[in-house]
TORKOL-4160 file (C-alpha; in steps of 0.2 Angstrom, whole numbers, padded with zeros to 4 digits, m for minus):
132
<pt num="1" X="m0326" Y="0084" Z="0807"/>
<pt num="2" X="m0316" Y="0084" Z="0790"/>
<pt num="3" X="m0323" Y="0092" Z="0775"/>
<pt num="4" X="m0313" Y="0082" Z="0762"/>
<pt num="5" X="m0305" Y="0065" Z="0758"/>
<pt num="6" X="m0288" Y="0062" Z="0751"/>
<pt num="7" X="m0291" Y="0051" Z="0736"/>
<pt num="8" X="m0278" Y="0041" Z="0727"/>
<pt num="9" X="m0282" Y="0030" Z="0712"/>
<pt num="10" X="m0268" Y="0018" Z="0706"/>
<pt num="11" X="m0267" Y="0006" Z="0692"/>
<pt num="12" X="m0252" Y="m0005" Z="0688"/>
<pt num="13" X="m0248" Y="0007" Z="0674"/>
<pt num="14" X="m0250" Y="0024" Z="0682"/>
<pt num="15" X="m0256" Y="0035" Z="0696"/>
<pt num="16" X="m0273" Y="0039" Z="0689"/>
<pt num="17" X="m0279" Y="0052" Z="0701"/>
<pt num="18" X="m0273" Y="0061" Z="0717"/>
<pt num="19" X="m0282" Y="0075" Z="0726"/>
<pt num="20" X="m0295" Y="0081" Z="0738"/>
<pt num="21" X="m0313" Y="0076" Z="0736"/>
<pt num="22" X="m0329" Y="0078" Z="0745"/>
<pt num="23" X="m0337" Y="0062" Z="0738"/>
<pt num="24" X="m0334" Y="0046" Z="0728"/>
<pt num="25" X="m0348" Y="0035" Z="0721"/>
<pt num="26" X="m0343" Y="0018" Z="0714"/>
<pt num="27" X="m0349" Y="0000" Z="0714"/>
<pt num="28" X="m0343" Y="m0014" Z="0726"/>
<pt num="29" X="m0347" Y="m0032" Z="0725"/>
<pt num="30" X="m0361" Y="m0028" Z="0737"/>
<pt num="31" X="m0368" Y="m0014" Z="0727"/>
<pt num="32" X="m0367" Y="0005" Z="0725"/>
<pt num="33" X="m0356" Y="0014" Z="0738"/>
<pt num="34" X="m0354" Y="0032" Z="0742"/>
<pt num="35" X="m0339" Y="0038" Z="0752"/>
<pt num="36" X="m0340" Y="0054" Z="0761"/>
<pt num="37" X="m0328" Y="0063" Z="0773"/>
<pt num="38" X="m0326" Y="0054" Z="0790"/>
<pt num="39" X="m0332" Y="0037" Z="0783"/>
<pt num="40" X="m0329" Y="0023" Z="0794"/>
<pt num="41" X="m0314" Y="0012" Z="0790"/>
<pt num="42" X="m0318" Y="0000" Z="0776"/>
<pt num="43" X="m0310" Y="m0012" Z="0764"/>
<pt num="44" X="m0320" Y="m0019" Z="0749"/>
<pt num="45" X="m0319" Y="m0027" Z="0732"/>
<pt num="46" X="m0324" Y="m0017" Z="0717"/>
<pt num="47" X="m0334" Y="m0022" Z="0702"/>
<pt num="48" X="m0331" Y="m0013" Z="0685"/>
<pt num="49" X="m0341" Y="0003" Z="0686"/>
<pt num="50" X="m0343" Y="0021" Z="0681"/>
<pt num="51" X="m0335" Y="0030" Z="0696"/>
<pt num="52" X="m0340" Y="0048" Z="0700"/>
<pt num="53" X="m0328" Y="0059" Z="0709"/>
<pt num="54" X="m0334" Y="0076" Z="0717"/>
<pt num="55" X="m0319" Y="0087" Z="0719"/>
<pt num="56" X="m0317" Y="0100" Z="0733"/>
<pt num="57" X="m0323" Y="0114" Z="0722"/>
<pt num="58" X="m0339" Y="0105" Z="0717"/>
<pt num="59" X="m0333" Y="0099" Z="0700"/>
<pt num="60" X="m0339" Y="0081" Z="0695"/>
<pt num="61" X="m0328" Y="0069" Z="0686"/>
<pt num="62" X="m0332" Y="0052" Z="0679"/>
<pt num="63" X="m0321" Y="0038" Z="0676"/>
<pt num="64" X="m0321" Y="0020" Z="0672"/>
<pt num="65" X="m0314" Y="0009" Z="0686"/>
<pt num="66" X="m0311" Y="m0009" Z="0683"/>
<pt num="67" X="m0310" Y="m0023" Z="0696"/>
<pt num="68" X="m0300" Y="m0019" Z="0712"/>
<pt num="69" X="m0300" Y="m0014" Z="0730"/>
<pt num="70" X="m0306" Y="0001" Z="0739"/>
<pt num="71" X="m0299" Y="0006" Z="0756"/>
<pt num="72" X="m0304" Y="0020" Z="0768"/>
<pt num="73" X="m0295" Y="0025" Z="0783"/>
<pt num="74" X="m0293" Y="0041" Z="0792"/>
<pt num="75" X="m0300" Y="0051" Z="0778"/>
<pt num="76" X="m0289" Y="0043" Z="0765"/>
<pt num="77" X="m0297" Y="0034" Z="0751"/>
<pt num="78" X="m0287" Y="0023" Z="0740"/>
<pt num="79" X="m0293" Y="0013" Z="0725"/>
<pt num="80" X="m0281" Y="0000" Z="0718"/>
<pt num="81" X="m0288" Y="m0006" Z="0701"/>
<pt num="82" X="m0283" Y="m0016" Z="0686"/>
<pt num="83" X="m0287" Y="m0001" Z="0674"/>
<pt num="84" X="m0295" Y="0016" Z="0675"/>
<pt num="85" X="m0299" Y="0028" Z="0661"/>
<pt num="86" X="m0307" Y="0045" Z="0658"/>
<pt num="87" X="m0321" Y="0045" Z="0645"/>
<pt num="88" X="m0310" Y="0053" Z="0632"/>
<pt num="89" X="m0297" Y="0038" Z="0634"/>
<pt num="90" X="m0310" Y="0025" Z="0630"/>
<pt num="91" X="m0310" Y="0017" Z="0613"/>
<pt num="92" X="m0329" Y="0014" Z="0610"/>
<pt num="93" X="m0327" Y="0003" Z="0595"/>
<pt num="94" X="m0315" Y="m0008" Z="0605"/>
<pt num="95" X="m0327" Y="m0009" Z="0620"/>
<pt num="96" X="m0342" Y="m0013" Z="0608"/>
<pt num="97" X="m0331" Y="m0027" Z="0600"/>
<pt num="98" X="m0327" Y="m0034" Z="0618"/>
<pt num="99" X="m0345" Y="m0034" Z="0622"/>
<pt num="100" X="m0350" Y="m0044" Z="0607"/>
<pt num="101" X="m0336" Y="m0057" Z="0610"/>
<pt num="102" X="m0341" Y="m0059" Z="0628"/>
<pt num="103" X="m0360" Y="m0061" Z="0624"/>
<pt num="104" X="m0356" Y="m0074" Z="0611"/>
<pt num="105" X="m0345" Y="m0084" Z="0623"/>
<pt num="106" X="m0359" Y="m0083" Z="0636"/>
<pt num="107" X="m0373" Y="m0088" Z="0623"/>
<pt num="108" X="m0363" Y="m0103" Z="0616"/>
<pt num="109" X="m0355" Y="m0109" Z="0633"/>
<pt num="110" X="m0346" Y="m0122" Z="0623"/>
<pt num="111" X="m0334" Y="m0134" Z="0632"/>
<pt num="112" X="m0319" Y="m0124" Z="0639"/>
<pt num="113" X="m0328" Y="m0107" Z="0640"/>
<pt num="114" X="m0323" Y="m0098" Z="0656"/>
<pt num="115" X="m0340" Y="m0091" Z="0661"/>
<pt num="116" X="m0334" Y="m0080" Z="0675"/>
<pt num="117" X="m0321" Y="m0072" Z="0664"/>
<pt num="118" X="m0334" Y="m0069" Z="0650"/>
<pt num="119" X="m0345" Y="m0061" Z="0663"/>
<pt num="120" X="m0331" Y="m0050" Z="0669"/>
<pt num="121" X="m0327" Y="m0045" Z="0651"/>
<pt num="122" X="m0345" Y="m0041" Z="0648"/>
<pt num="123" X="m0346" Y="m0030" Z="0664"/>
<pt num="124" X="m0330" Y="m0020" Z="0659"/>
<pt num="125" X="m0336" Y="m0017" Z="0641"/>
<pt num="126" X="m0354" Y="m0011" Z="0647"/>
<pt num="127" X="m0346" Y="0000" Z="0660"/>
<pt num="128" X="m0335" Y="0008" Z="0647"/>
<pt num="129" X="m0349" Y="0010" Z="0634"/>
<pt num="130" X="m0361" Y="0018" Z="0647"/>
<pt num="131" X="m0348" Y="0030" Z="0652"/>
<pt num="132" X="m0346" Y="0037" Z="0634"/>
């Protein structure tokens, strides 16, 4: 039995995190998910969420993770996502403005409004705001 997972979080811009962890808690399209050492192989789609990382030394880290894919195989956990930010990297004013824009789009639902896109923008904004 392994005591740790090797976690790698990648975005198109950077390698966000790499290290040994004992738990990762995030949100898939099916709901909340916790990954522990010796987790069965898994591939799932992620929703924008506040992801908690518990390092080997017990230190807890929190980060915003956007839409993406999570893969677990042989105690290696990979998260590939559109964007990922630590709390101090989040521009709260920008997130609040994005939330307001998305809410206005959803309320008006004028011709040409992409509802799914507005819902995803709202989900990203809320996750960022709630992480701060």
